[in-house]
ROTITI-507124 format. One record per residue: x, y, z of N, C-alpha, C in turn. Coordinates in pm, 1 decimal. Layout:
<sites>
<site <X Y Z> <X Y Z> <X Y Z>>;
...
</sites>
This chain:
<sites>
<site <-2004.3 -137.5 926.6> <-2107.7 -159.3 794.1> <-1991.5 -251.5 689.8>>;
<site <-2054.3 -324.9 632.8> <-2022.7 -421.0 539.5> <-2000.4 -372.8 411.4>>;
<site <-1895.8 -349.5 331.6> <-1936.3 -317.8 173.0> <-1880.3 -460.2 122.0>>;
<site <-1970.9 -479.2 28.1> <-1957.8 -605.5 -61.7> <-1822.9 -602.4 -110.3>>;
<site <-1730.0 -710.5 -135.0> <-1648.2 -705.6 -228.9> <-1544.1 -627.5 -167.5>>;
<site <-1522.0 -557.2 -67.5> <-1403.3 -473.0 -48.9> <-1259.9 -550.3 32.7>>;
<site <-1326.1 -628.5 72.2> <-1180.9 -737.7 134.2> <-1116.3 -785.4 23.2>>;
<site <-1178.4 -857.8 -75.4> <-1100.9 -884.8 -217.4> <-1045.0 -779.1 -287.4>>;
<site <-1101.5 -649.7 -261.4> <-1039.5 -544.6 -328.1> <-916.9 -521.2 -264.8>>;
<site <-919.2 -489.1 -132.3> <-805.1 -461.3 -73.9> <-655.0 -551.5 -109.0>>;
<site <-728.8 -683.3 -114.9> <-626.5 -810.0 -107.7> <-539.1 -774.9 -247.5>>;
<site <-650.5 -756.2 -377.3> <-611.2 -726.3 -499.8> <-511.6 -628.9 -506.3>>;
<site <-547.3 -528.2 -434.5> <-436.2 -402.4 -444.1> <-311.5 -410.2 -360.0>>;
<site <-306.5 -491.3 -268.7> <-186.6 -509.1 -207.9> <-100.5 -616.5 -273.9>>;
<site <-167.3 -726.3 -326.5> <-117.5 -823.7 -379.7> <-34.2 -776.4 -492.5>>;
<site <-95.6 -636.2 -563.8> <-13.2 -600.2 -709.3> <103.9 -517.9 -653.0>>;
<site <100.1 -518.9 -533.4> <244.7 -424.6 -476.3> <349.0 -534.3 -435.5>>;
<site <303.7 -622.2 -407.8> <406.5 -752.2 -308.4> <434.0 -808.5 -477.0>>;
<site <383.6 -798.7 -538.0> <466.7 -866.8 -690.7> <579.1 -782.3 -740.8>>;
<site <555.1 -636.3 -676.5> <678.8 -568.3 -738.0> <795.0 -535.8 -661.7>>;
<site <802.3 -591.2 -560.2> <889.1 -590.3 -434.3> <1037.6 -627.8 -508.6>>;
<site <1040.2 -743.8 -548.6> <1164.5 -806.8 -611.5> <1222.0 -912.0 -462.5>>;
<site <1145.9 -928.9 -359.3> <1175.6 -997.0 -261.4> <1064.2 -1065.0 -212.3>>;
<site <1090.9 -1174.4 -113.9> <968.4 -1223.6 -75.2> <874.3 -1135.0 33.5>>;
<site <791.3 -1146.7 48.0> <664.9 -1094.7 130.7> <635.3 -1208.0 218.7>>;
<site <691.3 -1162.2 343.0> <709.0 -1292.6 442.8> <551.4 -1280.6 499.4>>;
<site <484.3 -1160.9 543.1> <347.4 -1141.4 610.0> <315.3 -1014.5 553.6>>;
<site <182.5 -998.3 525.4> <87.7 -894.4 510.1> <-46.3 -906.6 580.5>>;
<site <-53.3 -777.2 613.8> <-186.4 -754.1 684.5> <-244.3 -621.8 656.4>>;
<site <-407.7 -625.9 647.7> <-442.9 -489.8 608.1> <-579.8 -522.1 695.8>>;
<site <-603.2 -357.9 737.2> <-696.6 -379.3 832.6> <-786.1 -246.5 790.9>>;
<site <-916.4 -270.5 807.2> <-1018.7 -183.4 723.8> <-1151.5 -187.1 838.3>>;
<site <-1120.0 -29.9 833.2> <-1220.5 18.7 965.9> <-1324.0 141.1 917.6>>;
<site <-1455.6 114.4 956.0> <-1538.2 228.7 902.0> <-1600.1 274.2 1047.0>>;
<site <-1583.5 382.1 1089.0> <-1614.9 432.0 1217.3> <-1769.3 493.9 1221.9>>;
<site <-1853.8 471.0 1316.1> <-2013.7 502.5 1268.6> <-2025.7 653.5 1367.1>>;
<site <-1926.3 721.3 1314.6> <-1952.5 842.1 1381.2> <-1978.0 952.1 1266.2>>;
<site <-2113.4 983.2 1257.6> <-2157.0 1096.5 1126.5> <-2086.8 1218.1 1135.0>>;
<site <-2017.4 1252.3 1283.6> <-1924.0 1393.7 1261.4> <-1806.7 1392.8 1174.8>>;
<site <-1755.1 1294.1 1168.8> <-1627.8 1271.8 1128.5> <-1629.6 1275.7 944.7>>;
<site <-1548.3 1336.3 914.0> <-1505.2 1372.3 791.2> <-1462.6 1273.2 701.2>>;
<site <-1363.3 1163.5 755.6> <-1300.9 1078.6 703.4> <-1290.3 958.8 808.4>>;
<site <-1443.2 868.8 795.7> <-1440.7 755.9 899.7> <-1376.7 638.0 832.2>>;
<site <-1361.4 614.2 701.6> <-1322.5 502.9 689.4> <-1124.8 483.9 708.2>>;
<site <-1093.0 358.1 773.5> <-939.4 376.3 778.3> <-887.6 255.9 696.6>>;
<site <-783.2 261.2 679.0> <-703.6 150.0 621.3> <-567.8 149.3 660.5>>;
<site <-530.2 30.0 712.5> <-386.0 39.3 754.1> <-347.7 -108.4 705.7>>;
<site <-206.5 -111.3 658.6> <-127.6 -195.3 599.1> <13.6 -218.9 671.6>>;
<site <26.0 -358.8 680.0> <179.7 -413.9 761.8> <227.4 -522.3 700.9>>;
<site <362.6 -489.3 591.1> <409.2 -580.7 544.4> <585.3 -611.8 577.3>>;
<site <592.4 -743.1 568.4> <720.0 -770.4 584.6> <790.0 -814.6 481.8>>;
<site <873.6 -734.6 418.6> <939.8 -758.0 327.2> <1057.9 -822.1 325.7>>;
<site <1067.9 -962.0 349.5> <1197.7 -1008.6 389.4> <1290.0 -947.6 485.0>>;
<site <1200.7 -947.3 585.4> <1273.6 -893.2 741.6> <1253.5 -756.5 739.1>>;
<site <1221.3 -673.5 662.8> <1220.5 -525.1 689.5> <1071.7 -494.8 643.7>>;
<site <1008.2 -400.1 763.1> <856.6 -359.2 760.3> <861.2 -233.1 701.1>>;
<site <710.7 -250.8 630.6> <663.2 -153.3 527.9> <514.5 -137.0 600.0>>;
<site <466.6 18.7 639.3> <381.9 9.4 704.0> <303.7 150.7 621.0>>;
<site <173.9 142.6 652.8> <104.7 268.3 588.7> <-40.3 261.0 647.6>>;
<site <-114.7 412.1 682.3> <-209.4 400.7 755.4> <-260.1 561.8 676.6>>;
<site <-426.2 514.0 618.2> <-472.4 617.6 581.5> <-629.6 657.5 621.1>>;
<site <-681.9 770.9 594.2> <-845.9 794.8 635.2> <-908.3 841.4 540.2>>;
<site <-1032.5 814.8 511.2> <-1089.8 853.6 346.1> <-1237.3 849.1 413.0>>;
<site <-1331.0 916.6 294.0> <-1450.7 930.6 304.0> <-1514.4 779.7 284.8>>;
<site <-1461.8 692.7 207.6> <-1542.4 554.4 183.7> <-1394.4 452.0 195.0>>;
<site <-1452.7 350.9 254.3> <-1376.3 233.0 245.2> <-1279.3 187.5 126.5>>;
<site <-1383.7 192.4 24.5> <-1268.6 204.5 -98.9> <-1175.0 304.0 -149.2>>;
<site <-1240.4 431.2 -114.8> <-1126.9 530.4 -141.1> <-977.9 495.1 -76.8>>;
<site <-1033.2 445.3 86.5> <-919.5 424.8 155.8> <-833.7 334.3 120.1>>;
<site <-874.1 226.8 89.9> <-828.0 146.0 6.8> <-705.4 166.7 -124.6>>;
<site <-796.0 247.0 -204.2> <-688.7 324.4 -324.8> <-581.7 404.5 -233.6>>;
<site <-620.6 472.9 -146.0> <-501.5 566.3 -103.3> <-409.8 492.0 -11.6>>;
<site <-433.2 372.5 32.8> <-343.6 266.6 116.9> <-240.0 238.6 36.9>>;
<site <-307.0 180.0 -114.5> <-213.1 133.0 -200.7> <-107.9 238.1 -270.9>>;
<site <-150.3 347.8 -270.8> <-68.1 473.0 -332.4> <67.9 480.4 -204.5>>;
<site <-8.6 486.1 -101.2> <99.5 528.7 46.5> <182.5 435.1 60.0>>;
<site <135.0 291.4 47.6> <196.8 186.1 76.0> <327.8 151.4 -35.9>>;
<site <281.3 179.8 -186.2> <368.2 192.5 -287.6> <479.4 258.3 -248.4>>;
<site <491.6 403.1 -207.0> <556.7 484.4 -165.3> <635.7 425.3 -45.0>>;
<site <616.0 376.0 47.0> <675.2 309.0 152.9> <792.8 190.4 81.8>>;
<site <737.5 122.5 -20.6> <809.4 14.4 -59.2> <910.7 62.2 -151.6>>;
<site <896.0 149.1 -208.8> <989.3 247.6 -276.2> <1108.5 280.1 -215.1>>;
<site <1069.3 322.3 -75.4> <1193.1 395.0 14.1> <1241.1 300.2 88.2>>;
<site <1199.2 183.5 106.0> <1240.0 77.3 180.5> <1386.3 25.7 167.4>>;
<site <1465.7 72.2 286.1> <1603.7 50.7 297.7> <1649.3 -81.2 244.9>>;
<site <1754.9 -95.9 157.6> <1827.1 -225.0 115.7> <1847.3 -294.1 257.3>>;
<site <1883.1 -398.8 241.8> <1918.4 -515.4 359.4> <2066.4 -542.6 337.8>>;
<site <2127.3 -534.4 484.1> <2275.0 -510.3 446.2> <2329.0 -633.0 359.1>>;
<site <2411.1 -604.4 268.4> <2486.0 -724.1 208.8> <2399.4 -748.5 74.5>>;
<site <2292.7 -692.7 61.9> <2229.9 -718.9 -48.2> <2276.0 -669.2 -188.1>>;
<site <2258.6 -699.5 -312.1> <2294.8 -626.4 -419.6> <2209.9 -512.8 -436.7>>;
<site <2255.5 -424.6 -477.6> <2202.6 -283.3 -514.8> <2068.8 -309.8 -605.9>>;
<site <1972.7 -247.4 -583.2> <1850.4 -269.3 -691.0> <1875.0 -265.8 -833.3>>;
<site <1811.1 -282.6 -929.6> <1811.8 -228.2 -1071.3> <1757.4 -110.3 -1107.8>>;
<site <1862.9 -19.0 -1192.3> <1802.6 108.7 -1190.8> <1653.3 123.9 -1252.0>>;
<site <1578.2 242.0 -1192.6> <1464.2 265.5 -1201.0> <1451.5 336.1 -1350.7>>;
<site <1331.6 285.7 -1446.1> <1293.2 340.8 -1554.5> <1246.7 488.9 -1512.3>>;
<site <1247.5 610.4 -1600.9> <1153.1 721.9 -1591.5> <1016.8 699.4 -1561.4>>;
<site <936.9 769.0 -1483.2> <762.9 734.1 -1466.2> <693.3 766.7 -1619.9>>;
<site <771.4 839.2 -1729.7> <692.5 860.0 -1847.7> <622.2 929.4 -1844.0>>;
<site <612.2 1031.6 -1751.8> <530.6 1172.8 -1746.9> <572.3 1263.3 -1877.9>>;
<site <499.8 1382.5 -1896.4> <491.1 1442.4 -1992.9> <614.6 1517.6 -1999.8>>;
<site <712.0 1548.8 -1893.2> <844.2 1607.4 -1893.0> <947.2 1511.2 -1938.1>>;
<site <898.3 1387.4 -1957.5> <996.3 1254.0 -2005.1> <970.1 1242.2 -2143.1>>;
<site <857.8 1294.9 -2196.4> <838.1 1262.2 -2338.3> <886.6 1361.4 -2440.6>>;
<site <949.2 1304.9 -2547.0> <1010.2 1351.3 -2653.2> <901.4 1435.5 -2753.9>>;
</sites>
């Protein structure tokens, strides 16, 4: 099943993450699959593999729709990229700012 614009949507979501890595993304692959099994609760699958300057970040999710799967994939991949171990000999990453949630507000 083809969903119009979903490939471009997935590209935008992953591209937004690659801009935040601070390192070159050497390779990015996103695979979208919609299984034609009406008995499955979450037939839409999204997978991503990124090579961030020699370190791999991978994510895989299942959802009801392909668009929802792409959104979940972006969230999961963002978490993977945040926890990516530093390269040996690389300078330490800059300090992170608080998320700005209600607990951090004055």
